[in-house]
C-alpha positions in Angstrom: -11.5 -35.7 -92.4 -10.5 -37.9 -89.4 -11.9 -41.4 -88.9 -11.1 -41.2 -85.2 -8.1 -41.8 -82.9 -5.2 -43.8 -84.3 -5.1 -45.5 -80.9 -8.6 -46.9 -81.5 -7.6 -48.1 -85.0 -7.1 -51.9 -84.9 -6.4 -53.2 -88.4 -5.6 -56.9 -88.8 -4.1 -56.5 -92.3 -3.3 -53.8 -94.8 -0.6 -51.3 -95.5 -0.7 -47.9 -93.9 1.4 -44.7 -93.6 1.9 -42.9 -90.3 3.3 -39.4 -89.9 2.5 -38.6 -86.2 2.7 -35.3 -84.4 6.4 -34.6 -83.7 5.9 -35.1 -80.0 8.2 -37.8 -78.5 5.5 -39.2 -76.1 3.0 -39.5 -79.0 5.6 -41.2 -81.2 6.4 -43.7 -78.4 2.7 -44.4 -77.8 2.2 -44.8 -81.6 5.0 -47.3 -81.8 3.7 -49.3 -78.8 0.3 -49.5 -80.5 1.9 -50.6 -83.8 4.0 -53.3 -82.1 0.8 -54.7 -80.5 -1.0 -54.7 -83.9 2.0 -56.3 -85.7 2.4 -59.0 -83.0 -1.3 -59.9 -83.2 -1.1 -60.0 -87.0 2.1 -62.0 -87.1 0.4 -64.7 -85.0 -2.3 -65.0 -87.6 0.2 -64.8 -90.4 -1.6 -61.6 -91.7 -0.1 -59.0 -94.1 0.3 -55.8 -92.1 2.6 -53.0 -92.9 3.3 -49.4 -91.5 5.4 -46.9 -93.3 6.4 -44.4 -90.6 7.9 -41.0 -91.2 9.3 -39.0 -88.2 12.0 -36.5 -87.6 15.5 -38.1 -87.4 16.0 -37.1 -83.8 18.6 -39.7 -82.8 18.4 -38.7 -79.1 14.7 -39.4 -78.9 13.7 -42.7 -77.4 10.9 -43.4 -80.0 13.2 -42.9 -82.9 15.8 -45.3 -81.4 13.0 -47.7 -80.7 11.9 -47.5 -84.4 15.4 -48.3 -85.5 15.7 -51.2 -83.1 12.2 -52.6 -83.7 12.1 -56.3 -84.6 9.5 -55.3 -87.2 11.8 -52.9 -89.0 12.3 -54.4 -92.5 14.0 -51.3 -94.0 14.7 -47.7 -93.2 16.5 -44.7 -94.5 17.1 -41.0 -93.7 16.2 -38.1 -96.0 18.3 -34.9 -95.5 16.3 -31.8 -94.6 17.8 -30.0 -97.5 16.6 -32.6 -99.9 12.9 -32.7 -99.2 9.8 -30.7 -98.4 6.4 -31.6 -96.9 2.9 -30.4 -97.5 2.3 -27.7 -94.9 -0.8 -28.1 -92.6 -1.9 -24.6 -93.5 -1.4 -25.0 -97.2 -5.1 -24.4 -97.9 -4.5 -20.8 -96.6 -1.5 -20.1 -98.8 -0.8 -19.8 -102.5 0.5 -22.8 -104.6 4.0 -21.5 -104.2 3.7 -21.9 -100.4 2.0 -25.3 -100.5 5.3 -27.1 -99.6 7.3 -26.3 -96.6 11.0 -26.9 -96.3 11.8 -29.5 -93.7 13.2 -28.3 -90.4 14.8 -31.7 -89.8 16.2 -34.7 -91.5 13.4 -37.3 -91.8 13.5 -40.9 -90.8 11.4 -43.3 -92.9 11.0 -46.8 -91.5 8.9 -49.8 -92.8 7.4 -51.9 -90.0 6.0 -55.2 -91.3 4.9 -58.6 -90.4 6.6 -61.4 -92.4 3.6 -61.7 -94.7 3.4 -57.9 -95.0 7.1 -57.8 -96.1 6.5 -60.5 -98.7 3.4 -58.7 -100.1 4.9 -55.2 -100.0 8.7 -55.6 -100.3 10.8 -52.6 -99.7 13.0 -52.5 -102.8 15.6 -50.0 -103.9 13.2 -48.8 -106.5 10.6 -48.1 -103.9 13.0 -46.1 -101.7 14.2 -44.1 -104.8 10.6 -43.4 -105.8 9.6 -42.3 -102.3 12.7 -40.0 -102.0 11.9 -38.6 -105.4 8.3 -37.8 -104.3 9.6 -36.0 -101.3 12.3 -34.1 -103.2 12.2 -30.3 -103.6 12.4 -28.7 -107.0 15.8 -26.9 -106.9 14.3 -23.8 -108.6 11.8 -23.4 -105.8 14.2 -24.3 -102.9 13.9 -22.0 -99.9 15.3 -22.2 -96.4 13.0 -22.8 -93.5 14.0 -19.4 -92.2 13.0 -17.7 -95.4 9.7 -19.6 -95.5 8.8 -18.7 -91.9 9.8 -15.0 -92.3 7.7 -14.7 -95.5 4.7 -16.3 -93.8 5.1 -14.3 -90.6 5.0 -11.1 -92.6 2.0 -12.4 -94.6 0.2 -13.4 -91.4 1.0 -10.0 -89.8 -0.3 -8.2 -92.9 -3.3 -10.4 -93.1 -4.1 -9.8 -89.5 -3.8 -6.1 -90.0 -6.2 -6.3 -92.9 -8.7 -8.2 -90.8 -8.3 -5.7 -88.0 -8.8 -2.8 -90.4 -12.0 -4.6 -91.8 -13.3 -5.1 -88.3 -12.6 -1.4 -87.5 -14.4 -0.3 -90.6 -17.2 -2.7 -89.9 -17.5 -1.6 -86.3 -17.4 2.1 -87.3 -20.0 1.4 -90.0 -22.1 -0.4 -87.4 -21.7 2.5 -85.0 -22.7 5.0 -87.6 -25.7 2.9 -88.7 -26.6 2.5 -85.0 -26.2 6.2 -84.4 -28.3 7.0 -87.5 -31.0 4.5 -86.3 -30.9 6.0 -82.8 -31.2 9.5 -84.3 -34.2 8.4 -86.4 -35.8 6.9 -83.3 -35.2 10.0 -81.3 -36.6 12.1 -84.1 -39.7 10.0 -84.2 -40.2 10.2 -80.5 -39.7 14.0 -80.2 -42.9 15.0 -82.0 -44.8 12.5 -79.8 -43.3 14.0 -76.6 -44.1 17.6 -77.8 -47.7 16.6 -78.4 -47.9 15.3 -74.8 -46.6 18.6 -73.4 
């Protein structure tokens, strides 16, 4: 679960991963917050590191600012066709649908203080290991269009099943209600006949 807003998170040291919502304003605000944290930690010679993963949208200010950041110790781009990510709705899908094809190339950047870069150096082996962890199994490769169409149909069919269940439930409730009402009326009729 969440430990609260990232913007209230003020670590003085440590190594963290950030994959913000893909909203340019949120990414810019995240970067401003990270820069302030890195600056404060650099003054104290603390080890602070952020590994940031965002879409490689070159025309977005936040992405350009990440590239140009004075804290950028290393970065690389992973092609959309070469990686997947864990879908936010993966708990509602089968294991085959756990990983979603990426819609965009991804930009991975390491923002670090000097002490952070010394403690957690970004080596070629680290980059290779990270790219390998993000890679898609060729036998399970699917396009984003295929993935979304398959899940749209599944969602539509699932919604229909839910609606059918609700209809059955509501008709069952109605028939139970009618039966109860009928029983109540039957109980009351003899009483009313006696009063006549």
